[in-house]
N, C-alpha and C positions, 0 to 999 in steps of 0.2 A: 749793857751794850758794849762797853769797851772790853770787857772780859771775853766776849764771844767773837770779837773781830779776829781775822786771821793774821793781822799785822798789829803792832803796838799802837794804841791810842792813849793819849793823855788828856785829862781834863785841865782846863785853864779858865781863869776868870777874865772875861772881856772888859777892857778898860772903857769902852764906849757905852755898852748897855748894862754892864755889871752882872750879866748872866754867865752861866757856865757853858762852855762849848768843848768839843773834842777836837784834838789835832793829832796828826801823825808825826809832827816834828818832835824830836826827842833830845836834841842837843842841849845839854846843860840842865835837863829836867830829872828829878828824882824818879826812880821806878816805883810804881804803886805796889802794894803788898801782893796783890794777886799775880802781878808780873814776876816778882822775885820767886814766889812759890811755883809758878809755871816753869820757870827756868831751872829751878832746883829739881823738880820732878823729871824734867827732860834730861837733865844731866845724870840723874841716878839711873834712869832707864837705859841711857846710852852706855853706861859703864858695865 
């Protein structure tokens, strides 16, 4: 689901319910592998 979103989504573990949720907040979070690969391919096609 996060891979198909038109904007970056990051999974995070909720401290209240201990379940995983998605957020669009990205400050201080690592990029997931699919996001780094997406950016790499976009950079190559732009060049």
